[in-house]
C-alpha positions, 0 to 999 in steps of 0.5 A: 499499500502506497498512500500519503498518510502517517498512522491509518488511525489518524487519517480522518483527524488529520484530514480534518485539521488540514481542511480546517487550515486551508478553508477557514474562511468557509468553514469551521472544523470541530474535533472529538466529536468530528464535524464540519460546519459552515463558518456563519453557523447557525444562520437565524431563521434558516433551516439547517441542512446536515449530511454525512457518512464515512470518510474516503468519499471526499469532497463529499460531504464536507467539501459541500458545507457552505452557502447554499448547500450543506450547514454541517457535515459529519464524517465517520471513519473511512467507509464507516457511518459517523455515530449519533453523537457527532450528528447530534452535535452538528445538528445543535450547531446549525439549528437556527430556529427554523429546524434541521434537515438530515440528508442520509444516504440509504446504507443501514448504519447511516439511517440508524445513526441518523435516526438515533441523532434525530430523536435525541435532538428532538428530545432538546426541542429541535425540529428534525426531519430526514430524507434518504437518498436512494438513487443507485439503480444497480441493486434493489437490496444489498448487504449494506442496505434495505433497498437501493444505495445512495450515491452520486445523486446525493450531490444533487439532493444537497445543492438543490435542497441547500438552495431552497433553504437559503432562499428561506423555505420552511422545513416542510418545504426544503424537505418536499424539494429534497424528496422531489429530487430523490424521486427524479434521480438516478445512477449507475457506476462501474469500477475499473480497479479496486480501491485500498482502505487505509486501515486494511492495507490491501484491495477491498476486492479483486479484479482481473487484469481484464475485468471491470465491475458494472453497478459497483457501489461507492464502498466497493460493494458488488455490482450487477456483473463483471465483464471484460474491458470494453471501449468507453461508449460500450461501458457508458451504454451499460450505464445509461441503459438501466437509467433510462429503463428506470426513470421512464423519460419522455422528452424532458429536460435533464441534468447530466452528471458524470462523476469521477471515483477518485482515480479517474482523469478528467479527460476519461470523464469527458469521454463518458460525458460525450457519449451519454449525452449523445444517448440521452439526446438520441432518446429525445431528452434535452441536456440542459444542465451538466456536471463533470468531476470528482464529487463523490469518490471511492478513495483511489478507485478507477471508474465513474458513475453516470447520474441523470436527474429530471428537471423542471423550472423549479429545479432548474432555478435552484441548481442555478442558485448561487453556492459557495463551498470548498468543491462547488462554487458559482454565482458568488 
């Protein structure tokens, strides 16, 4: 294992210390328990948005803390859900009196720990609602989840719900916007290589020299099937086909998001984007918004995911709204 780390046990703490020092104008980092809040938290009268999950998916979630997106992010150990205590402390830290929305990826540990934290917060008179992101069309159930996994669509939920909260929507309205995005977004991923979790010291799964995994999860969970390595367009077809089959789009406007898993050059992501867009347009859809880059990763895994979100006027306006975070910044 070759990684720029010191002790595997210190990876999350040292990452957070570096993140804090580099981005003090945008965020404040708390240690023991670990959580990240926007520098001006709590914002009085605004719904607070809290998300989190295992580390190793950077910039998710801490990179999306700031104006127009999350108010707090709670990192667990690498690929491990945070416990309820830091989630509770983050919830309290961003409560501006209008309630707090938890945005949770559909993994069993995340769901249970955020539920426990919400119950504890409500005992302290903080109104908390939660939405569960389950955009991965690769599986219906896995050993990690009951139902579909939450993957790259989480970024879009955080951005659009964050914009709704920033414009002053109340807790019910922000929750409704988040649920609307969840209902209209689907993702599918592929791994060309495995990643290595620091404390494990070896790849999380085995792939042959000429094998790829279609439908991989962001923690290296198994996908739909393994196939021989193929040209980019053929791989992209296997990502787009199940998304189109699941979303049942008909002449709609969409956002196309091609996300890198951490070890894929941007040049390759744009090759995937090119063909994915061709496929969507050939299906009669209009790609009116796009996002390409590494936004929810799996350490150094080579591969990518494709995400499609059905848009309407409201979601497009919220996507276009100003955002100022470490990893996503526009209109400010």
